[in-house]
C-alpha positions in Angstrom: 2.2 18.2 -78.3 2.2 17.2 -82.2 1.2 14.0 -83.1 1.9 11.9 -86.4 -1.6 11.1 -88.1 -2.1 7.5 -88.6 -3.7 7.5 -91.5 -2.4 10.0 -93.8 1.3 10.9 -92.0 0.3 14.6 -91.8 1.5 16.0 -88.1 -0.7 18.2 -86.0 -1.4 18.2 -82.6 -5.2 16.7 -81.1 -7.9 18.8 -80.1 -10.4 16.6 -79.9 -11.3 13.5 -78.2 -12.0 11.4 -81.5 -8.2 11.9 -83.0 -7.1 9.7 -80.0 -8.2 5.9 -80.8 -7.1 3.0 -78.9 -6.8 -0.6 -80.6 -8.1 -4.0 -79.4 -4.1 -4.5 -78.7 -3.5 -1.5 -76.9 -1.8 0.8 -79.8 -2.5 4.1 -79.5 -3.4 5.7 -83.2 -4.1 9.6 -83.4 -6.0 10.9 -86.3 -6.4 14.8 -87.8 -9.6 14.6 -89.1 -12.6 12.6 -88.9 -11.8 11.3 -93.0 -8.7 9.8 -91.8 -10.3 8.1 -89.4 -12.7 6.4 -91.0 -10.1 5.6 -93.5 -8.6 4.1 -90.9 -11.1 2.2 -88.5 -14.5 2.0 -90.6 -17.6 2.2 -88.7 -16.0 0.3 -86.0 -13.5 3.4 -85.0 -16.9 5.3 -83.6 -18.0 2.6 -81.3 -16.5 0.7 -78.3 -16.5 -2.5 -78.1 -19.3 -4.3 -75.7 -19.6 -7.6 -75.0 -23.1 -9.4 -75.6 -24.1 -10.3 -72.0 -26.6 -13.6 -72.0 -27.7 -14.9 -69.2 -28.8 -18.7 -69.6 -31.7 -18.9 -66.8 -34.4 -21.4 -65.1 -35.1 -21.9 -62.1 -36.6 -25.4 -62.6 -33.6 -28.0 -63.2 -32.7 -30.5 -65.5 -33.9 -28.2 -68.3 -30.3 -28.2 -70.3 -28.5 -24.5 -68.8 -25.0 -25.7 -68.2 -25.2 -27.8 -71.8 -27.1 -24.6 -73.5 -24.4 -22.4 -71.8 -21.2 -24.7 -72.7 -22.3 -25.2 -76.1 -23.2 -21.8 -77.0 -20.0 -20.0 -75.6 -17.7 -23.4 -77.2 -20.1 -22.5 -80.8 -19.2 -19.1 -80.9 -15.5 -19.7 -80.1 -15.3 -21.7 -82.6 -16.4 -19.0 -84.9 -13.1 -16.9 -83.8 -15.5 -15.0 -81.3 -13.8 -14.5 -77.7 -16.0 -15.9 -75.0 -16.1 -15.5 -71.4 -18.3 -18.5 -69.7 -19.3 -18.2 -65.7 -20.2 -20.8 -63.7 -22.5 -19.5 -60.9 -23.9 -23.0 -59.8 -22.3 -24.1 -56.8 -22.5 -27.4 -58.6 -19.6 -26.6 -60.9 -20.5 -28.2 -63.8 -19.3 -26.2 -66.5 -15.6 -27.4 -65.0 -16.7 -30.5 -64.9 -18.0 -31.0 -68.3 -15.0 -29.6 -69.8 -12.5 -30.8 -67.5 -11.1 -27.6 -65.6 -10.5 -26.2 -62.2 -9.5 -23.4 -62.2 -7.2 -22.2 -59.0 -9.1 -19.1 -58.3 -13.6 -19.5 -58.3 -16.0 -17.4 -58.8 -16.1 -16.7 -55.1 -12.7 -15.1 -55.5 -13.7 -12.4 -58.1 -17.1 -11.7 -56.1 -15.7 -11.9 -52.0 -11.9 -11.1 -52.9 -12.1 -9.0 -55.4 -9.9 -11.0 -57.9 -8.9 -10.0 -61.6 -11.5 -11.8 -63.4 -8.8 -12.9 -66.5 -6.8 -13.5 -63.6 -9.3 -16.5 -61.9 -11.1 -17.0 -65.7 -9.0 -20.6 -67.2 -8.3 -20.3 -71.1 -10.0 -23.8 -72.0 -10.1 -23.7 -75.5 -8.9 -21.2 -78.2 -11.2 -17.9 -77.9 -12.7 -19.9 -74.7 -12.0 -18.8 -71.0 -14.4 -20.1 -68.2 -14.3 -18.8 -64.4 -15.0 -22.1 -62.3 -17.2 -22.4 -59.6 -17.2 -24.8 -56.7 -18.6 -25.2 -53.5 -17.7 -22.4 -52.1 -20.2 -20.7 -53.7 -22.2 -21.5 -50.8 -20.0 -19.3 -48.6 -20.6 -16.3 -51.4 -23.9 -16.8 -50.5 -23.8 -15.9 -47.2 -21.6 -13.2 -48.0 -23.6 -11.0 -50.5 -26.5 -12.0 -48.2 -24.3 -9.5 -45.3 -23.5 -6.9 -47.2 -26.0 -3.8 -47.7 -29.3 -4.4 -49.2 -28.6 -2.1 -51.9 -25.2 -3.1 -52.5 -25.0 -6.9 -52.6 -27.3 -7.4 -56.0 -25.1 -5.4 -58.0 -21.1 -6.7 -56.6 -20.6 -8.9 -59.9 -21.7 -6.0 -61.8 -19.0 -3.8 -59.9 -16.2 -6.7 -60.1 -16.5 -7.4 -63.9 -16.8 -3.4 -65.0 -13.8 -2.9 -63.2 -12.1 -4.8 -64.7 -13.7 -3.9 -67.8 -14.4 -8.0 -69.0 -16.6 -6.2 -71.5 -14.0 -5.1 -73.6 -11.8 -7.6 -73.8 -14.7 -10.3 -74.9 -17.0 -10.6 -77.6 -19.4 -12.8 -75.1 -19.8 -13.2 -71.8 -22.1 -16.3 -71.0 -23.6 -17.0 -67.5 -24.6 -20.3 -66.6 -26.9 -19.8 -63.9 -27.9 -22.3 -60.8 -31.7 -23.8 -60.7 -32.9 -21.4 -58.3 -33.7 -17.7 -57.7 -30.1 -17.0 -55.4 -28.8 -13.7 -54.8 -25.7 -15.1 -57.1 -28.3 -15.5 -59.8 -29.8 -11.7 -59.0 -25.8 -10.2 -59.7 -26.2 -12.6 -62.7 -29.6 -10.8 -63.9 -27.9 -7.6 -62.9 -24.9 -7.7 -65.3 -26.9 -9.4 -68.4 -28.3 -7.8 -70.7 -30.2 -10.6 -72.0 -32.1 -14.1 -71.1 -32.0 -17.5 -72.8 -34.6 -20.0 -71.0 -33.8 -23.4 -71.7 -37.4 -25.3 -71.6 -38.3 -29.3 -71.4 -40.7 -30.0 -73.5 -43.0 -30.8 -70.5 -45.7 -29.6 -68.7 -44.0 -28.5 -65.6 -41.4 -27.0 -67.8 -44.3 -24.2 -68.7 -44.5 -23.4 -65.0 -41.0 -22.6 -65.0 -40.9 -20.2 -67.8 -43.3 -18.8 -66.0 -41.4 -17.9 -62.7 -39.2 -16.8 -64.8 -40.4 -14.4 -66.6 -41.8 -12.9 -63.2 -38.4 -13.1 -61.5 -37.5 -10.5 -64.6 -40.3 -8.4 -63.7 -38.9 -8.0 -60.3 -35.7 -7.5 -60.6 -36.7 -4.6 -63.3 -39.2 -3.2 -60.8 -36.9 -4.0 -57.5 -33.1 -3.6 -58.9 -33.8 -1.0 -61.4 -31.9 -2.9 -64.0 -33.8 -3.7 -67.5 -32.9 -7.2 -68.7 -35.1 -9.1 -71.5 -35.6 -12.4 -72.5 -33.8 -12.6 -76.4 -35.3 -16.2 -76.7 -36.7 -19.5 -75.8 -34.9 -22.7 -76.2 -36.9 -25.9 -75.9 -34.8 -28.8 -74.8 -35.2 -32.6 -75.2 -37.5 -32.0 -77.6 -38.7 -35.8 -78.9 -41.4 -35.3 -82.2 -42.6 -38.3 -81.8 -44.5 -37.6 -78.5 -47.9 -35.9 -78.7 -46.9 -33.6 -75.3 -43.7 -32.4 -76.8 -45.0 -31.2 -79.9 -48.4 -29.8 -78.0 -45.4 -27.8 -75.9 -43.7 -26.5 -78.5 -46.7 -25.2 -79.9 -47.7 -23.4 -77.3 -43.9 -21.5 -76.7 -44.2 -20.7 -80.2 -47.7 -19.0 -79.7 -46.5 -16.9 -76.7 -43.2 -16.5 -77.6 -43.8 -16.0 -81.4 -40.0 -15.3 -82.8 -38.2 -16.0 -79.5 -39.0 -19.5 -79.5 -35.9 -20.5 -81.3 -36.1 -24.4 -82.8 -36.0 -27.0 -80.7 -32.7 -29.1 -79.4 -33.4 -32.6 -79.7 -33.1 -35.5 -77.4 -29.5 -37.0 -78.4 -27.8 -39.2 -76.1 -25.1 -37.5 -77.3 -25.2 -34.1 -75.6 -25.3 -36.4 -72.5 -22.2 -38.3 -73.0 -20.4 -35.6 -73.9 -19.4 -34.1 -70.6 -17.8 -37.5 -69.3 -14.9 -37.3 -72.3 -14.6 -33.4 -70.8 -15.4 -32.2 -74.4 -18.0 -30.2 -76.1 -20.7 -31.5 -78.6 -19.0 -29.9 -81.5 -15.9 -32.2 -80.0 -17.0 -35.5 -79.6 -19.8 -35.8 -82.0 -19.4 -33.3 -84.8 -22.2 -34.7 -86.9 -24.4 -35.7 -84.4 -28.6 -33.8 -84.5 -26.9 -32.5 -81.1 -24.0 -30.6 -82.8 -26.4 -29.3 -85.6 -29.1 -28.0 -83.0 -26.4 -26.1 -81.0 -24.7 -24.8 -83.8 -27.8 -23.0 -85.0 -28.5 -21.7 -81.6 -24.9 -19.7 -82.3 -25.9 -19.0 -85.9 -29.0 -17.1 -84.4 -26.8 -15.4 -82.2 -24.6 -14.3 -84.4 -27.2 -13.1 -86.9 -29.3 -11.5 -84.2 -25.4 -9.4 -82.9 -24.9 -8.1 -86.7 -28.5 -6.7 -86.8 -28.1 -5.1 -83.8 -24.9 -3.6 -84.7 -26.3 -2.7 -88.5 -28.6 -0.2 -86.5 -25.4 1.3 -84.4 -23.4 1.8 -87.6 -24.5 4.2 -90.6 -24.9 2.1 -93.9 -23.1 4.3 -96.4 -24.3 2.0 -99.0 -26.7 3.5 -101.5 -30.5 4.1 -101.0 -30.3 3.3 -97.5 -30.6 5.8 -95.1 -28.0 6.2 -92.3 -28.7 4.0 -88.7 -31.2 1.7 -91.0 -30.5 -1.9 -90.6 -30.9 -4.0 -93.6 -32.9 -6.8 -93.9 -32.0 -9.9 -92.7 -32.9 -13.6 -91.8 -35.0 -13.1 -88.4 -35.2 -15.9 -85.5 -35.4 -19.4 -87.3 -38.5 -20.7 -85.9 -41.6 -22.1 -87.2 -45.0 -20.2 -87.4 -47.0 -20.2 -84.2 -50.1 -22.8 -84.1 -53.4 -22.8 -82.4 -52.2 -24.0 -78.8 -53.3 -27.3 -77.4 -55.9 -28.2 -75.0 -52.9 -30.5 -72.7 -50.0 -28.1 -72.3 -52.5 -25.1 -71.2 -51.1 -21.4 -72.4 -52.3 -19.7 -69.5 -49.8 -20.9 -67.7 -47.6 -18.3 -69.1 -49.6 -15.5 -68.3 -47.9 -13.2 -65.9 -49.8 -10.3 -63.7 
């Protein structure tokens, strides 16, 4: 069947896969040559869209996981990136923070096989949320009854079946403070993990548990997931312990340790008003700190994409990423005596 080239208008008969492309809005395009495809779609025309999947995880409670997930997703959405925020915690704090309660929850996606796009609730422009509630306890029981080889990747199957990664730029997963089957499913779906860490000694122990969990996922479930960043939260630079914990994290994780989220009352008040920090207090320290985290995510995303797309500019070799800003974190300093670094060593 003959087609008309969407770029030059020439009539031709498609013979190769590259000659057909469907854009994000579902419109089919046909190209008689690689030059026409490049002229019409640019370098993006050679790479399929795939969401960056980020899990916010720490098995210790009270580290700011939900606050980080909500405000990270909201900040990326404000920058016109399509985001899906998934709550895997039966407490349902994501929905409470944003003032939404969907007719369907993550339970219906996992157990009933509901379309994630039907279960998601559009809460802001470019931001959809799949909420959670107490029914996730029943989902946990249902997962436990599944075959051991399958129960840890059911969420991945459900989301991939509906091509969620093709519909969004970012998928942010708020994990509960435990290592249950839901969190295993979340880690099996995610590509990377951001670990929020409060600036106290017990939080360092929690980081060690998370690192061991990620190693176990790679070893037993066969899925590679990396720690992309450690995010210190509730930071109060006036206290010696907070400064020393931050120094320990910087010394161990180097550039993966982001600049801390300062202790800010506005962050605690925002959920009671059903708003994100950017809506409730846009000039507060909390808004500035989380905006910096959003900038880091966008910067690292662009750096990864730059390594995948040939650079046509003079003096650069194909696939070589131009130099860009590194993760903004202070230079590592000597490790302190109170927040002992050995607690981070994982066998």
